[in-house]
Every structure is written in C-alpha cells, then in structure tokens.
C-alpha positions in Angstrom: 179.7 15.7 74.5 179.2 13.9 77.8 179.0 15.7 81.1 179.9 12.9 83.3 178.5 15.1 86.4 176.8 14.6 89.4 175.9 16.5 92.5 178.9 15.1 94.4 181.4 16.1 91.5 182.5 19.2 93.4 184.0 22.3 91.5 186.3 24.8 92.8 184.5 28.5 92.8 186.3 30.8 90.8 189.8 31.9 91.9 188.9 30.3 95.6 189.4 26.9 96.9 185.7 26.6 97.7 184.2 23.3 96.6 181.0 23.5 95.2 178.2 21.0 93.4 177.8 21.7 89.7 174.1 22.7 90.1 173.2 25.0 93.2 169.7 24.6 94.8 167.7 27.9 94.3 165.4 28.5 97.4 163.4 31.5 95.8 160.7 28.9 95.7 161.0 28.0 99.2 157.7 29.7 100.5 154.5 30.6 98.6 154.5 34.6 99.4 155.1 35.3 95.8 152.2 33.2 94.6 154.4 30.2 93.6 156.7 28.1 95.2 156.7 25.2 97.8 155.2 25.0 101.1 157.5 24.3 104.3 157.0 20.5 104.0 157.7 20.5 100.2 160.6 22.7 100.5 162.3 20.4 103.3 162.0 17.7 101.1 163.7 19.4 98.2 166.9 20.4 100.2 166.7 16.9 101.8 166.9 15.3 98.4 169.5 18.0 97.2 171.9 17.0 100.2 171.2 13.4 100.2 172.5 13.4 96.4 175.8 14.9 97.4 174.8 18.6 97.0 176.2 21.5 99.1 175.7 24.9 97.2 172.4 26.7 98.5 171.2 29.8 97.1 169.2 32.1 98.7 168.4 36.1 99.2 167.5 38.2 102.1 164.0 39.2 100.7 163.2 35.9 98.8 159.6 35.1 99.5 159.7 38.1 102.2 162.4 36.5 104.4 160.7 32.9 104.5 163.3 31.3 102.0 166.0 32.6 104.6 163.9 31.4 107.5 163.1 28.0 106.1 166.6 27.3 105.4 167.8 28.4 109.2 165.4 25.8 110.3 166.1 22.7 107.9 169.8 23.0 107.9 170.5 23.3 111.9 171.9 20.0 112.0 174.1 19.9 108.9 175.0 23.4 108.4 178.7 23.1 108.5 178.5 20.7 105.7 176.7 23.6 103.2 177.7 26.4 101.1 175.1 29.1 102.2 174.7 31.8 99.5 172.5 35.1 100.3 172.5 38.6 99.0 171.9 42.0 99.9 170.8 45.4 98.5 167.0 45.0 97.9 164.7 46.7 99.8 164.0 45.2 103.5 161.4 48.2 104.5 159.4 49.8 102.1 159.7 53.4 103.6 163.3 53.2 105.0 165.7 54.1 102.1 168.7 52.7 104.1 167.1 49.3 104.2 168.4 48.6 100.8 171.0 49.6 98.5 174.9 48.4 98.2 176.0 51.0 100.9 177.1 50.1 104.5 174.5 50.7 106.7 172.5 48.4 104.1 175.2 45.8 104.0 175.5 45.6 107.7 171.5 45.6 108.5 171.0 43.0 105.7 173.8 40.6 106.9 172.5 40.8 110.7 169.1 40.0 109.3 170.4 37.3 107.3 172.5 35.8 110.2 169.3 35.3 112.3 167.2 34.2 109.9 169.4 31.4 108.4 170.6 30.7 112.3 174.2 30.8 111.6 177.3 32.5 112.8 178.7 33.5 109.0 177.5 33.3 105.6 179.8 31.2 103.1 178.9 33.5 100.1 177.6 37.1 99.9 176.4 38.6 96.9 175.8 42.1 96.0 172.3 41.4 94.5 171.4 44.4 92.6 173.6 47.6 91.6 171.9 50.7 91.6 175.2 53.5 90.9 174.6 55.3 94.3 177.4 53.9 96.2 181.0 54.3 95.6 183.0 50.9 94.6 185.4 51.4 97.7 182.7 51.8 100.0 181.3 48.4 98.9 184.6 46.5 98.8 185.9 47.8 102.0 182.6 46.8 103.5 182.5 43.4 102.6 186.3 43.1 103.2 185.4 44.2 106.9 182.5 41.6 107.2 185.4 38.9 105.6 187.7 40.1 108.3 185.3 39.8 111.1 184.6 36.2 110.0 180.5 36.9 109.3 181.2 36.5 105.8 183.7 33.9 103.9 183.7 34.9 100.4 181.9 37.8 98.6 180.7 37.8 95.0 178.2 40.2 92.4 175.1 39.7 90.7 173.7 41.7 88.3 176.3 44.4 88.0 177.9 45.8 84.7 181.2 44.4 83.7 183.2 47.2 84.0 182.0 48.0 87.7 182.9 44.3 88.3 186.6 44.9 87.0 187.0 47.8 88.9 186.1 46.3 92.1 188.4 43.3 91.4 191.1 45.5 90.7 190.7 47.5 94.0 190.5 44.6 95.9 193.8 43.0 94.4 195.4 46.5 94.8 194.4 46.8 98.5 194.7 43.3 99.5 190.8 43.4 100.3 189.0 40.1 99.9 188.5 39.2 96.3 185.6 38.5 94.3 185.0 34.6 93.7 181.7 34.2 91.7 179.4 36.2 89.4 175.6 35.5 89.4 174.0 36.6 86.1 170.9 35.4 84.0 172.1 33.3 81.5 170.4 30.7 79.2 169.5 29.9 75.3 167.3 33.0 75.8 169.6 35.2 77.7 172.9 35.0 75.7 174.0 38.7 76.4 176.4 38.0 79.2 178.5 36.3 76.5 179.7 39.8 75.2 181.4 41.4 78.3 180.6 39.7 81.8 181.5 36.0 81.2 184.6 36.9 79.5 185.5 39.6 82.2 184.4 36.8 84.7 186.9 34.1 83.2 189.9 36.9 82.9 189.4 37.9 86.9 188.7 34.7 88.3 185.0 34.8 88.9 183.2 31.5 88.9 179.7 31.9 86.9 176.8 30.9 88.6 174.0 31.3 86.0 170.4 32.0 87.2 167.3 31.1 85.1 168.7 28.7 83.0 165.4 27.6 82.0 164.4 31.1 81.2 161.2 31.3 84.0 159.8 28.4 82.5 160.1 29.2 78.7 162.2 26.6 77.9 160.3 23.8 79.5 158.0 23.8 76.5 155.0 25.1 78.3 154.1 27.9 76.4 152.8 28.2 73.0 151.8 30.7 70.0 148.6 31.1 71.8 150.3 32.9 74.6 151.4 35.8 72.2 147.8 37.0 71.8 147.1 36.8 75.6 146.2 40.0 77.4 148.5 40.5 80.6 146.2 40.7 83.4 146.2 44.4 84.9 146.8 42.9 88.4 149.0 40.3 89.6 147.0 37.0 89.9 150.2 35.2 91.4 150.9 33.1 88.4 154.4 32.4 86.9 152.9 33.0 83.5 151.8 36.3 84.2 155.1 37.3 85.7 156.8 36.3 82.4 154.1 38.6 80.3 155.2 41.4 82.5 158.9 40.7 81.9 158.2 40.5 78.1 159.7 37.1 77.7 157.0 35.7 76.1 158.3 36.6 72.3 158.2 35.2 69.1 162.1 34.9 68.9 162.1 33.0 72.3 159.5 30.6 71.5 161.3 30.0 68.3 164.4 29.1 70.2 161.9 26.9 72.7 161.1 25.2 69.7 164.6 23.8 68.5 165.1 23.0 72.2 162.3 20.5 72.2 163.2 19.3 68.6 166.5 18.4 70.1 165.0 16.9 73.3 162.7 14.6 71.2 165.8 13.4 69.5 167.5 12.8 72.6 164.4 11.4 74.2 164.9 13.8 76.8 162.9 16.4 78.4 163.4 20.3 77.1 164.5 21.3 80.6 167.1 18.7 80.4 168.3 19.9 77.1 168.3 23.5 78.2 170.0 22.7 81.5 172.7 20.9 79.7 173.3 23.5 77.4 174.3 25.7 80.4 176.6 23.5 82.0 178.7 22.8 78.8 180.0 26.4 79.0 183.5 25.8 80.7 183.2 29.4 82.5 180.0 28.0 84.3 180.6 26.7 88.0 177.0 26.1 88.9 173.5 27.0 87.3 170.8 27.5 89.8 168.1 25.3 89.5 164.6 26.1 91.4 162.3 23.5 91.6 158.8 23.5 93.4 158.7 19.8 93.8 161.0 17.0 94.2 160.0 15.4 90.9 160.8 18.5 89.1 164.3 18.5 90.8 164.9 14.9 90.0 164.1 16.0 86.4 166.5 18.5 86.1 169.2 16.4 87.9 168.9 14.1 84.7 170.7 17.1 82.6 174.0 15.6 83.5 173.1 12.3 81.5 172.5 14.9 78.1 175.0 14.0 75.6 174.6 16.4 72.6 176.1 15.6 69.2 178.2 18.6 67.4 175.2 19.1 65.0 172.8 19.3 67.9 174.8 21.9 69.5 175.5 23.7 66.5 171.5 24.2 66.0 170.8 25.1 69.4 173.6 28.0 69.2 172.4 29.2 65.7 168.8 29.2 66.9 169.8 31.3 70.2 172.7 33.5 68.5 173.0 37.2 69.3 175.0 39.8 67.6 177.9 40.4 69.9 177.6 43.8 68.7 181.0 46.5 68.9 183.8 46.2 69.4 183.3 42.4 69.6 181.9 41.5 66.4 184.3 44.2 64.5 187.4 42.6 66.3 186.1 38.8 65.1 185.7 39.7 61.1 188.1 38.5 58.8 188.9 41.9 57.7 190.5 42.9 61.2 192.1 39.4 61.4 193.7 39.9 58.1 194.9 43.4 59.1 196.4 42.3 62.4 197.7 39.0 61.7 197.8 38.5 57.8 198.9 35.1 56.9 200.5 34.6 60.4 199.4 31.7 62.9 199.4 33.2 66.6 198.1 31.3 69.1 195.9 33.0 71.7 195.5 32.1 75.4 193.2 29.2 76.4 
C-alpha cells in the first residue's frame, strides 16, 4: 500500500471545502512549561520546517503549555497567518478558582475565544474544537454559541474532541435542522494502541461528514520503541518529575498488551528498514476516514523522521499482523451484527451490496 502523500497534497476536511495538509502540526510541545517540549527558538524552527514543506494545518489549544503555545504561534505566524489553518480548542479550565473559566457553556466559550484571538494575534480562528465534554451544558447552548461565533466571523469552522459519539450525532442533527454551522471535524485519540474509536466514533464521523483528526498516533511514545518490559516494574514517582515516561505511567499506558503491540510495530519496521514511529504513523494514515493525524515533535529531526511515514509501503501480510496484534473486541451490538449467525438469518444466501 503506497500512500503517495506529502504535506502539500491537501485534503478536504470533512463536509467542508477547507483544504488541509494530511499531517497537522501539533503544538502542545511549543513551550517547556509541562516539563517537556521545545523552547521558543526550537518551536519556531519546527513551524518553519513544517510550512516550508507545504504544511498548513496547525493544532493548539487555549491552555497548552499554560497559553504559551498560542502566544508562540501568534508571534511566529504574524507574517503568513492567512496561509494557515489555525485550530484551537476551548473548555479546559483557564483560572483554577473561576468555575466559569472552563466548560462547554457560552460564558466559557466567549471568554476562551477572545483570549485565544489575543494570544494568536489574529482576527479569526479557522477551526474551533470543543475540547472536553463534561455533561454540564445542553447541546442547544453549545451549538447555538458556536454558530453565533461563526456568524460574527470570529470562527470559521467548528468541531468536536473527546465527546461521546451519540452526543456529537445529536449536535450535528440539531445543526442541520436549524441551519446552524455544522461540525466538520472530530479530534480523537487513535493509534495501534487505542483503536476503540472504531466502535462508534469513526463510523459516526464518516456518516455525518466529520473529518477525523487523530491525536497521539504514536500513543504518547509507546509505539516509538523506547519502552521495555523493565518499565512495567518501575514504580511511578509520587511527584511529577516532568518526564513523559512518568506521565505515561500515570495514564496507565505502559502495559504488557501495549508493549506487545509495540513489539510487532518494531518487527515490521525492521523488515521495511523504517523506524517504529514511521510504521505506527503510516498505519493511521492508511485509514480512509482519517483526514490528518497530529504530529507533535520536539525537534526538527523528530519532525523530519515523522514525515518519512508518507513513504512507508505495507504489504498485506504486514498490515494483517499489525491489525491482529492491536485488535479490539468491538462489543455489542457490533460484534453480534457482524457474526455469521446474523448474516445468515438476515441475508441467507443472498448477495447484498452495502454502501461504500
């Protein structure tokens, strides 16, 4: 399977006509406030390397590196902002003691967007995500608030991230019925380690016209091959020492199952004379529902290594090994509906073509 892609081979984002690069540049690594990441000088080099190769899709959030990610971008992009698709997010708490500084509601939305516009040094945001769903605000309030910002010209397109599929389906249906700005993208965690979005989120996105934008396609570094069985026995430090490894331990992602998947990725990478990172990223890219995975490098060298994922060519056997090693139980009703018994009782010996 040949990807034949490059950063300047643009794709439409969901049901919109917006053209984006097939890899988005994630900027949660712009700033060292969280204990890892790139300083201002290296962050600028990363952005310049991405744009020079035709990249135009930049991903950030209102609270990434305590707001420094957006501030860096506002400074770095001031001379070519119009050529970029800037995506940011709202809902995460901006002030620890202010309950209305976070959440999906209108006050949080307006305050966050106004702050992001100032930090990004721009008059509009190309793509705004609701970052984290917390079940405290009605979908009517969320979608009307987003539509108001689109009508004001402060936001061009709206999207969702980390929201249950059934809630997103409600929102999209509501927008269509009332003539409000539709959702055009869905940002989710998706990788060979985390395939549960295949149950509902990805099929929902394809059906309702949302381009899938995966984050953590390398599973926080698990799929890069830098973890071993020794890390299973390591005791997580009681305090945050600012390392990504400790962060992954806290999330519970360093497991026997995940390391076994990483072993298969490493083996396929050796066969292809590629790096594990390139293989893991290429696997995500080959999914037709995916518009643009987000890559979050900390150096230009890491960024250039990730770009080589475009050149990875899997054979059928290699894809099958990766799929089998990382397979998940689709659960009810998906597993039942796909069973031989249900196919037999619903279609018998008939041949019935499904939708593409």
